One Martini backbone bead per residue (centre of mass of N, CA, C, O) as a GRO file, in nm:
protein
  426
    1MET     BB    1   2.347  -2.669   1.046
    2SER     BB    2   2.309  -2.370   0.930
    3ALA     BB    3   2.162  -2.079   1.015
    4PRO     BB    4   2.065  -1.976   0.734
    5LEU     BB    5   1.920  -2.243   0.660
    6VAL     BB    6   1.726  -2.248   0.898
    7LEU     BB    7   1.591  -1.983   0.841
    8ALA     BB    8   1.476  -2.056   0.559
    9LEU     BB    9   1.326  -2.323   0.624
   10THR     BB   10   1.142  -2.220   0.850
   11PHE     BB   11   1.003  -2.000   0.686
   12ILE     BB   12   0.882  -2.184   0.464
   13VAL     BB   13   0.727  -2.387   0.641
   14CYS     BB   14   0.543  -2.181   0.784
   15LEU     BB   15   0.409  -2.073   0.530
   16LEU     BB   16   0.291  -2.352   0.432
   17MET     BB   17   0.123  -2.384   0.715
   18GLY     BB   18  -0.010  -2.087   0.780
   19VAL     BB   19   0.149  -1.901   0.943
   20PRO     BB   20   0.167  -1.618   1.066
   21ILE     BB   21   0.396  -1.387   0.971
   22ALA     BB   22   0.501  -1.291   1.247
   23PHE     BB   23   0.558  -1.587   1.352
   24THR     BB   24   0.736  -1.680   1.126
   25ILE     BB   25   0.963  -1.478   1.179
   26GLY     BB   26   1.011  -1.549   1.480
   27VAL     BB   27   1.074  -1.854   1.451
   28ALA     BB   28   1.309  -1.828   1.251
   29THR     BB   29   1.486  -1.653   1.432
   30MET     BB   30   1.504  -1.848   1.678
   31ALA     BB   31   1.630  -2.087   1.526
   32ALA     BB   32   1.889  -1.934   1.438
   33LEU     BB   33   1.982  -1.853   1.722
   34TRP     BB   34   2.014  -2.140   1.835
   35VAL     BB   35   2.221  -2.244   1.624
   36GLY     BB   36   2.418  -1.977   1.666
   37GLY     BB   37   2.430  -1.899   1.984
   38ILE     BB   38   2.214  -1.679   2.033
   39PRO     BB   39   2.046  -1.493   2.226
   40PHE     BB   40   1.701  -1.425   2.266
   41THR     BB   41   1.738  -1.118   2.334
   42PHE     BB   42   1.772  -1.020   2.045
   43LEU     BB   43   1.470  -1.008   1.977
   44SER     BB   44   1.365  -0.812   2.197
   45GLN     BB   45   1.559  -0.576   2.143
   46ASN     BB   46   1.480  -0.532   1.839
   47LEU     BB   47   1.180  -0.495   1.878
   48PHE     BB   48   1.199  -0.241   2.053
   49SER     BB   49   1.388  -0.059   1.872
   50ALA     BB   50   1.196  -0.052   1.620
   51VAL     BB   51   0.945   0.101   1.784
   52ASP     BB   52   1.155   0.318   1.906
   53SER     BB   53   1.014   0.561   1.705
   54PHE     BB   54   0.921   0.855   1.569
   55THR     BB   55   0.847   0.764   1.279
   56ILE     BB   56   0.654   0.520   1.354
   57MET     BB   57   0.420   0.702   1.469
   58ALA     BB   58   0.278   0.747   1.191
   59VAL     BB   59   0.120   0.484   1.160
   60PRO     BB   60  -0.114   0.502   1.375
   61PHE     BB   61  -0.212   0.785   1.279
   62PHE     BB   62  -0.293   0.706   0.986
   63ILE     BB   63  -0.492   0.488   1.066
   64LEU     BB   64  -0.677   0.679   1.230
   65ALA     BB   65  -0.734   0.885   1.007
   66GLY     BB   66  -0.875   0.690   0.811
   67ALA     BB   67  -1.107   0.610   1.005
   68LEU     BB   68  -1.223   0.895   1.051
   69MET     BB   69  -1.277   0.963   0.745
   70GLU     BB   70  -1.466   0.730   0.690
   71THR     BB   71  -1.680   0.800   0.917
   72GLY     BB   72  -1.695   1.132   0.842
   73GLY     BB   73  -1.757   1.143   0.501
   74LEU     BB   74  -1.515   1.175   0.298
   75SER     BB   75  -1.549   0.933   0.103
   76ARG     BB   76  -1.826   1.010  -0.020
   77ARG     BB   77  -1.728   1.283  -0.149
   78LEU     BB   78  -1.514   1.158  -0.332
   79ILE     BB   79  -1.714   0.994  -0.497
   80ASP     BB   80  -1.874   1.234  -0.611
   81VAL     BB   81  -1.638   1.351  -0.772
   82ALA     BB   82  -1.577   1.101  -0.945
   83ASN     BB   83  -1.862   1.083  -1.071
   84ALA     BB   84  -1.853   1.366  -1.212
   85LEU     BB   85  -1.605   1.284  -1.400
   86VAL     BB   86  -1.670   0.941  -1.488
   87GLY     BB   87  -1.973   0.821  -1.466
   88ARG     BB   88  -2.069   0.851  -1.787
   89TYR     BB   89  -1.901   0.630  -1.870
   90ILE     BB   90  -1.786   0.349  -1.949
   91GLY     BB   91  -1.776   0.201  -1.654
   92GLY     BB   92  -1.815   0.430  -1.442
   93LEU     BB   93  -1.817   0.292  -1.153
   94GLY     BB   94  -1.540   0.166  -1.180
   95MET     BB   95  -1.387   0.438  -1.217
   96VAL     BB   96  -1.487   0.567  -0.959
   97THR     BB   97  -1.351   0.370  -0.767
   98ILE     BB   98  -1.057   0.429  -0.850
   99LEU     BB   99  -1.061   0.737  -0.808
  100ALA     BB  100  -1.149   0.726  -0.510
  101CYS     BB  101  -0.903   0.567  -0.416
  102ALA     BB  102  -0.698   0.785  -0.491
  103PHE     BB  103  -0.809   1.001  -0.304
  104PHE     BB  104  -0.801   0.830  -0.035
  105ALA     BB  105  -0.496   0.764  -0.044
  106ALA     BB  106  -0.419   1.076   0.021
  107ILE     BB  107  -0.529   1.011   0.348
  108SER     BB  108  -0.449   0.705   0.458
  109GLY     BB  109  -0.195   0.485   0.371
  110SER     BB  110  -0.405   0.238   0.311
  111SER     BB  111  -0.537  -0.029   0.147
  112PRO     BB  112  -0.758  -0.171   0.318
  113ALA     BB  113  -0.896   0.100   0.391
  114THR     BB  114  -0.969   0.175   0.098
  115VAL     BB  115  -1.143  -0.068   0.030
  116ALA     BB  116  -1.347  -0.028   0.261
  117ALA     BB  117  -1.440   0.267   0.214
  118ILE     BB  118  -1.521   0.228  -0.097
  119GLY     BB  119  -1.645  -0.062  -0.124
  120CYS     BB  120  -1.898  -0.034   0.062
  121MET     BB  121  -2.033   0.160  -0.162
  122MET     BB  122  -1.955   0.052  -0.463
  123ILE     BB  123  -2.025  -0.246  -0.485
  124PRO     BB  124  -2.336  -0.229  -0.449
  125ALA     BB  125  -2.376  -0.021  -0.679
  126MET     BB  126  -2.275  -0.198  -0.912
  127ILE     BB  127  -2.464  -0.438  -0.876
  128LYS     BB  128  -2.730  -0.272  -0.910
  129LYS     BB  129  -2.629  -0.187  -1.220
  130GLY     BB  130  -2.516  -0.492  -1.336
  131TYR     BB  131  -2.265  -0.569  -1.223
  132SER     BB  132  -2.049  -0.786  -1.146
  133LYS     BB  133  -1.921  -0.908  -0.860
  134THR     BB  134  -1.634  -0.964  -0.959
  135PHE     BB  135  -1.573  -0.688  -1.083
  136SER     BB  136  -1.636  -0.511  -0.837
  137ALA     BB  137  -1.425  -0.640  -0.645
  138SER     BB  138  -1.173  -0.606  -0.828
  139VAL     BB  139  -1.173  -0.300  -0.848
  140ALA     BB  140  -1.145  -0.243  -0.542
  141ALA     BB  141  -0.883  -0.408  -0.492
  142SER     BB  142  -0.704  -0.254  -0.699
  143GLY     BB  143  -0.757   0.041  -0.612
  144GLY     BB  144  -0.658   0.002  -0.312
  145GLY     BB  145  -0.348  -0.015  -0.382
  146LEU     BB  146  -0.304   0.302  -0.386
  147GLY     BB  147  -0.265   0.341  -0.070
  148ILE     BB  148   0.072   0.281  -0.099
  149LEU     BB  149   0.155   0.496  -0.335
  150ILE     BB  150  -0.006   0.729  -0.249
  151PRO     BB  151   0.045   0.991  -0.076
  152PRO     BB  152   0.043   0.876   0.210
  153SER     BB  153   0.268   0.597   0.318
  154ILE     BB  154   0.339   0.338   0.516
  155PRO     BB  155   0.556   0.174   0.353
  156MET     BB  156   0.735   0.425   0.304
  157ILE     BB  157   0.807   0.468   0.598
  158ILE     BB  158   0.940   0.194   0.642
  159TYR     BB  159   1.153   0.220   0.421
  160GLY     BB  160   1.287   0.475   0.533
  161VAL     BB  161   1.380   0.345   0.799
  162VAL     BB  162   1.536   0.091   0.691
  163GLY     BB  163   1.697   0.264   0.442
  164SER     BB  164   1.764   0.560   0.509
  165VAL     BB  165   1.521   0.735   0.382
  166SER     BB  166   1.347   0.987   0.267
  167ILE     BB  167   1.013   1.035   0.314
  168GLY     BB  168   0.956   1.291   0.152
  169GLN     BB  169   1.084   1.178  -0.113
  170MET     BB  170   0.896   0.935  -0.138
  171PHE     BB  171   0.635   1.092  -0.165
  172LEU     BB  172   0.714   1.239  -0.423
  173ALA     BB  173   0.777   0.977  -0.595
  174GLY     BB  174   0.463   0.868  -0.583
  175ILE     BB  175   0.288   1.057  -0.761
  176ILE     BB  176   0.334   0.980  -1.062
  177PRO     BB  177   0.299   0.671  -1.038
  178GLY     BB  178   0.012   0.694  -0.922
  179ILE     BB  179  -0.113   0.817  -1.176
  180ILE     BB  180  -0.032   0.597  -1.379
  181ILE     BB  181  -0.166   0.356  -1.235
  182SER     BB  182  -0.448   0.476  -1.244
  183VAL     BB  183  -0.471   0.479  -1.554
  184ILE     BB  184  -0.433   0.177  -1.594
  185LEU     BB  185  -0.684   0.091  -1.429
  186LEU     BB  186  -0.894   0.256  -1.586
  187SER     BB  187  -0.843   0.119  -1.861
  188THR     BB  188  -0.910  -0.167  -1.773
  189ALA     BB  189  -1.200  -0.112  -1.681
  190TYR     BB  190  -1.304  -0.005  -1.951
  191PHE     BB  191  -1.252  -0.260  -2.133
  192ILE     BB  192  -1.417  -0.458  -1.966
  193ALA     BB  193  -1.685  -0.298  -1.974
  194ARG     BB  194  -1.710  -0.295  -2.282
  195LYS     BB  195  -1.721  -0.602  -2.321
  196ASN     BB  196  -1.978  -0.631  -2.098
  197GLY     BB  197  -2.176  -0.368  -2.108
  198TYR     BB  198  -2.097  -0.134  -1.909
  199LYS     BB  199  -2.260   0.143  -1.821
  200GLY     BB  200  -2.322   0.457  -1.778
  201SER     BB  201  -2.517   0.739  -1.703
  202ASN     BB  202  -2.525   0.960  -1.950
  203GLU     BB  203  -2.467   1.221  -1.819
  204PRO     BB  204  -2.414   1.534  -1.845
  205PHE     BB  205  -2.181   1.782  -1.822
  206ILE     BB  206  -2.218   2.007  -1.541
  207PHE     BB  207  -2.050   2.260  -1.409
  208LYS     BB  208  -2.238   2.350  -1.179
  209ASP     BB  209  -2.262   2.069  -1.045
  210PHE     BB  210  -1.961   2.024  -1.001
  211LEU     BB  211  -1.920   2.266  -0.809
  212LYS     BB  212  -2.106   2.160  -0.589
  213VAL     BB  213  -1.951   1.901  -0.527
  214LEU     BB  214  -1.681   2.045  -0.467
  215ARG     BB  215  -1.780   2.210  -0.224
  216GLU     BB  216  -1.864   1.959  -0.048
  217ALA     BB  217  -1.549   1.832  -0.085
  218ILE     BB  218  -1.326   2.035   0.009
  219TRP     BB  219  -1.237   1.910   0.284
  220ALA     BB  220  -1.138   1.642   0.162
  221LEU     BB  221  -0.937   1.769  -0.056
  222LEU     BB  222  -0.754   1.923   0.162
  223ALA     BB  223  -0.602   1.702   0.313
  224PRO     BB  224  -0.354   1.644   0.119
  225VAL     BB  225  -0.263   1.938   0.107
  226ILE     BB  226  -0.193   1.968   0.408
  227ILE     BB  227  -0.008   1.727   0.447
  228LEU     BB  228   0.197   1.774   0.205
  229GLY     BB  229   0.239   2.081   0.229
  230GLY     BB  230   0.363   2.071   0.517
  231ILE     BB  231   0.610   1.903   0.446
  232TYR     BB  232   0.725   2.076   0.193
  233GLY     BB  233   0.705   2.354   0.369
  234GLY     BB  234   0.832   2.289   0.667
  235ILE     BB  235   0.615   2.268   0.906
  236PHE     BB  236   0.626   1.942   0.902
  237THR     BB  237   0.656   1.625   0.959
  238PRO     BB  238   0.545   1.319   0.879
  239THR     BB  239   0.460   1.257   1.171
  240GLU     BB  240   0.307   1.525   1.224
  241SER     BB  241   0.107   1.489   0.984
  242ALA     BB  242  -0.051   1.257   1.117
  243VAL     BB  243  -0.166   1.429   1.346
  244VAL     BB  244  -0.306   1.633   1.167
  245ALA     BB  245  -0.494   1.427   1.030
  246VAL     BB  246  -0.650   1.354   1.283
  247ALA     BB  247  -0.752   1.635   1.357
  248TYR     BB  248  -0.894   1.690   1.089
  249GLY     BB  249  -1.087   1.444   1.083
  250LEU     BB  250  -1.228   1.515   1.349
  251ILE     BB  251  -1.333   1.802   1.283
  252VAL     BB  252  -1.483   1.744   1.016
  253GLY     BB  253  -1.665   1.507   1.118
  254LEU     BB  254  -1.800   1.669   1.362
  255PHE     BB  255  -1.835   1.998   1.248
  256VAL     BB  256  -1.892   1.981   0.932
  257TYR     BB  257  -2.036   1.701   0.845
  258LYS     BB  258  -2.158   1.538   1.103
  259GLU     BB  259  -2.098   1.202   1.084
  260LEU     BB  260  -1.933   1.215   1.339
  261LYS     BB  261  -1.972   1.067   1.644
  262TRP     BB  262  -1.899   1.037   1.969
  263LYS     BB  263  -1.990   0.727   1.978
  264ASP     BB  264  -1.775   0.639   1.745
  265ILE     BB  265  -1.485   0.678   1.860
  266PRO     BB  266  -1.422   0.418   2.022
  267GLY     BB  267  -1.443   0.229   1.771
  268VAL     BB  268  -1.218   0.362   1.608
  269PHE     BB  269  -0.992   0.311   1.817
  270VAL     BB  270  -1.012   0.004   1.826
  271ARG     BB  271  -0.960  -0.058   1.526
  272SER     BB  272  -0.686   0.089   1.513
  273ALA     BB  273  -0.543  -0.073   1.739
  274MET     BB  274  -0.558  -0.351   1.601
  275VAL     BB  275  -0.398  -0.277   1.350
  276THR     BB  276  -0.147  -0.163   1.492
  277GLY     BB  277  -0.066  -0.416   1.648
  278SER     BB  278  -0.003  -0.595   1.399
  279VAL     BB  279   0.206  -0.406   1.272
  280ILE     BB  280   0.413  -0.386   1.508
  281ILE     BB  281   0.482  -0.684   1.524
  282ILE     BB  282   0.594  -0.709   1.239
  283VAL     BB  283   0.812  -0.492   1.259
  284GLY     BB  284   0.972  -0.616   1.495
  285MET     BB  285   1.031  -0.897   1.377
  286ALA     BB  286   1.155  -0.800   1.103
  287ALA     BB  287   1.395  -0.646   1.225
  288ALA     BB  288   1.539  -0.893   1.344
  289PHE     BB  289   1.556  -1.050   1.081
  290SER     BB  290   1.723  -0.840   0.923
  291LYS     BB  291   1.970  -0.835   1.111
  292LEU     BB  292   2.039  -1.134   1.084
  293ILE     BB  293   2.089  -1.145   0.772
  294THR     BB  294   2.322  -0.945   0.793
  295MET     BB  295   2.509  -1.104   0.984
  296TYR     BB  296   2.504  -1.359   0.768
  297GLN     BB  297   2.542  -1.236   0.473
  298ILE     BB  298   2.298  -1.274   0.272
  299PRO     BB  299   2.315  -1.032   0.074
  300THR     BB  300   2.593  -1.117  -0.040
  301MET     BB  301   2.509  -1.394  -0.146
  302LEU     BB  302   2.281  -1.288  -0.327
  303ALA     BB  303   2.454  -1.105  -0.502
  304GLN     BB  304   2.637  -1.327  -0.614
  305ALA     BB  305   2.405  -1.488  -0.746
  306LEU     BB  306   2.299  -1.266  -0.934
  307LEU     BB  307   2.582  -1.189  -1.069
  308SER     BB  308   2.619  -1.480  -1.193
  309ILE     BB  309   2.398  -1.432  -1.406
  310SER     BB  310   2.420  -1.100  -1.392
  311GLU     BB  311   2.558  -0.752  -1.439
  312ASN     BB  312   2.302  -0.641  -1.540
  313LYS     BB  313   2.084  -0.415  -1.426
  314LEU     BB  314   1.822  -0.499  -1.577
  315VAL     BB  315   1.831  -0.799  -1.498
  316VAL     BB  316   1.839  -0.769  -1.191
  317LEU     BB  317   1.571  -0.612  -1.167
  318ALA     BB  318   1.396  -0.835  -1.288
  319LEU     BB  319   1.461  -1.050  -1.072
  320ILE     BB  320   1.359  -0.883  -0.833
  321ASN     BB  321   1.070  -0.853  -0.930
  322ILE     BB  322   1.004  -1.154  -0.929
  323ALA     BB  323   1.057  -1.192  -0.627
  324ILE     BB  324   0.843  -0.990  -0.527
  325LEU     BB  325   0.595  -1.118  -0.665
  326PHE     BB  326   0.621  -1.393  -0.529
  327ALA     BB  327   0.626  -1.300  -0.229
  328GLY     BB  328   0.348  -1.141  -0.244
  329MET     BB  329   0.173  -1.412  -0.234
  330PHE     BB  330   0.276  -1.467   0.096
  331MET     BB  331   0.326  -1.167   0.190
  332GLU     BB  332   0.319  -0.908   0.377
  333THR     BB  333   0.397  -0.592   0.306
  334LEU     BB  334   0.581  -0.506   0.547
  335SER     BB  335   0.755  -0.758   0.542
  336LEU     BB  336   0.863  -0.721   0.258
  337ILE     BB  337   1.000  -0.450   0.304
  338ILE     BB  338   1.184  -0.528   0.549
  339ILE     BB  339   1.330  -0.773   0.410
  340PHE     BB  340   1.412  -0.657   0.114
  341THR     BB  341   1.578  -0.409   0.173
  342PRO     BB  342   1.847  -0.542   0.294
  343LEU     BB  343   1.882  -0.738   0.052
  344PHE     BB  344   1.865  -0.524  -0.217
  345LEU     BB  345   1.977  -0.235  -0.176
  346PRO     BB  346   2.288  -0.287  -0.192
  347ILE     BB  347   2.283  -0.402  -0.478
  348VAL     BB  348   2.154  -0.160  -0.639
  349MET     BB  349   2.356   0.058  -0.544
  350ASP     BB  350   2.606  -0.079  -0.680
  351LEU     BB  351   2.449  -0.034  -0.971
  352GLY     BB  352   2.317   0.276  -0.947
  353VAL     BB  353   2.059   0.280  -0.779
  354ASN     BB  354   1.822   0.462  -0.656
  355PRO     BB  355   1.662   0.439  -0.352
  356ILE     BB  356   1.398   0.577  -0.436
  357HIS     BB  357   1.342   0.403  -0.685
  358PHE     BB  358   1.341   0.130  -0.537
  359GLY     BB  359   1.106   0.196  -0.347
  360ILE     BB  360   0.891   0.208  -0.570
  361ILE     BB  361   0.927  -0.076  -0.674
  362LEU     BB  362   0.858  -0.216  -0.404
  363VAL     BB  363   0.573  -0.094  -0.364
  364ILE     BB  364   0.446  -0.197  -0.628
  365GLY     BB  365   0.499  -0.495  -0.572
  366ALA     BB  366   0.332  -0.494  -0.307
  367GLU     BB  367   0.068  -0.405  -0.439
  368ILE     BB  368   0.033  -0.661  -0.607
  369GLY     BB  369   0.028  -0.853  -0.362
  370LEU     BB  370  -0.255  -0.746  -0.254
  371MET     BB  371  -0.393  -0.889  -0.532
  372THR     BB  372  -0.261  -1.174  -0.459
  373PRO     BB  373  -0.275  -1.490  -0.440
  374PRO     BB  374  -0.337  -1.610  -0.110
  375VAL     BB  375  -0.247  -1.311   0.060
  376GLY     BB  376  -0.442  -1.093  -0.040
  377VAL     BB  377  -0.588  -0.855   0.142
  378ASN     BB  378  -0.783  -0.717  -0.062
  379LEU     BB  379  -0.941  -0.974  -0.128
  380PHE     BB  380  -1.067  -1.018   0.152
  381VAL     BB  381  -1.217  -0.753   0.175
  382ALA     BB  382  -1.383  -0.770  -0.093
  383SER     BB  383  -1.509  -1.046  -0.030
  384GLY     BB  384  -1.660  -0.958   0.229
  385ILE     BB  385  -1.841  -0.744   0.086
  386SER     BB  386  -1.948  -0.926  -0.177
  387GLY     BB  387  -1.929  -1.262  -0.154
  388VAL     BB  388  -1.686  -1.345  -0.312
  389SER     BB  389  -1.482  -1.568  -0.403
  390LEU     BB  390  -1.145  -1.613  -0.430
  391GLU     BB  391  -1.149  -1.764  -0.697
  392LYS     BB  392  -1.307  -1.551  -0.862
  393MET     BB  393  -1.126  -1.309  -0.794
  394SER     BB  394  -0.863  -1.420  -0.917
  395ARG     BB  395  -0.978  -1.404  -1.208
  396GLY     BB  396  -1.087  -1.104  -1.216
  397ILE     BB  397  -0.793  -0.965  -1.136
  398LEU     BB  398  -0.584  -1.044  -1.356
  399PRO     BB  399  -0.581  -0.796  -1.554
  400PHE     BB  400  -0.477  -0.598  -1.334
  401ILE     BB  401  -0.212  -0.743  -1.274
  402LEU     BB  402  -0.087  -0.735  -1.559
  403THR     BB  403  -0.090  -0.422  -1.589
  404MET     BB  404   0.079  -0.369  -1.334
  405ILE     BB  405   0.335  -0.512  -1.429
  406ILE     BB  406   0.386  -0.321  -1.658
  407GLY     BB  407   0.412  -0.074  -1.472
  408LEU     BB  408   0.656  -0.177  -1.311
  409PHE     BB  409   0.857  -0.186  -1.561
  410ILE     BB  410   0.836   0.107  -1.630
  411MET     BB  411   0.948   0.214  -1.355
  412THR     BB  412   1.216   0.058  -1.365
  413TYR     BB  413   1.320   0.174  -1.671
  414ILE     BB  414   1.203   0.478  -1.571
  415PRO     BB  415   1.331   0.669  -1.327
  416LYS     BB  416   1.223   0.960  -1.388
  417ILE     BB  417   0.938   0.924  -1.278
  418SER     BB  418   1.032   0.909  -0.971
  419LEU     BB  419   1.272   1.152  -0.975
  420PHE     BB  420   1.163   1.427  -1.064
  421LEU     BB  421   1.052   1.557  -0.799
  422PRO     BB  422   1.291   1.515  -0.603
  423GLN     BB  423   1.490   1.682  -0.789
  424LEU     BB  424   1.319   1.947  -0.800
  425PHE     BB  425   1.300   1.958  -0.453
  426ARG     BB  426   1.606   1.949  -0.336
   0.00000   0.00000   0.00000
């Protein structure tokens, strides 16, 4: 049996058995190495070289920054701003949740962190106001997906490293798609709320009160401005911006909002270290897996298979989207990014697709995967907060998934949406 076939079969069998994705990738890689007669040191060497990177250092720092800002009261103030903007409309709290997720996404870089930070406050609030538990959890899980699309984004950093693409350009490319996907999710929440009779606060918009809320949240709203402004202003690199985000979250939480206590910091560090550890293991294993599939020329074989179906760029992109959406049902986001980048990036570049544009397609597809059972991480987080079963959540989140898929194909076939800002600031 050939090594590529062993690699594929072992990977599929481990996934079906429910083996954690990091170990699934590792076992499949080791099985292919054994059949191919390649020393097992290949795995350890590639695992080490993958994480021995200045750029990868941004990942643990953004994870820590998100945890500090969540504990330090920044997320609550972002919710207050969102509530002042859309809370009075039909389904107001649902739309507040999505808008607050968009705001928090601009400082966290992580979807599960966004679901946890906003969902812990908004899901109980929605349920208290008469919204169904299923709708409340589904809104938080779908809104949390914006955490990896609106920059800064950890998956975008990983894609930039694996695909040798500018991370700064990826961050720029994610801004307009992030806004459009936010509007799509807001519209979906509005129509579901209207159908179910979920009302808003009906309080009139008072500009003076809005300014007061804005003043209280100014330090939270300044975070993405400082992070992204520093990158595009040439003051610091994306990796250095993650360190700045940590320092900013620490200072604001401790000394400005004073909701982050010194006794909270060890717990924040422990939680961040646990998340970072799992991410780094996945990154290392997937890097070895990616190099192996390149060695066995699997991307070339896949390209030939796709092009045998059609050489039309639009058809090939549609097929790749379907593959991403299907894989997202079973694979963790970072693994999907790391594995699919070397598989599909050479193919689409040969067809004339800009790598920045493809990166956005891949990230949005991965974002939908976070919302899709059986391995959608956002579903597990929202389910844990709300107490809603995964079966009920899977039904409740379906309208959001369908509208997100429409958004994915819009971004796929109108590349100007993703490329406008990168080309403007080139």
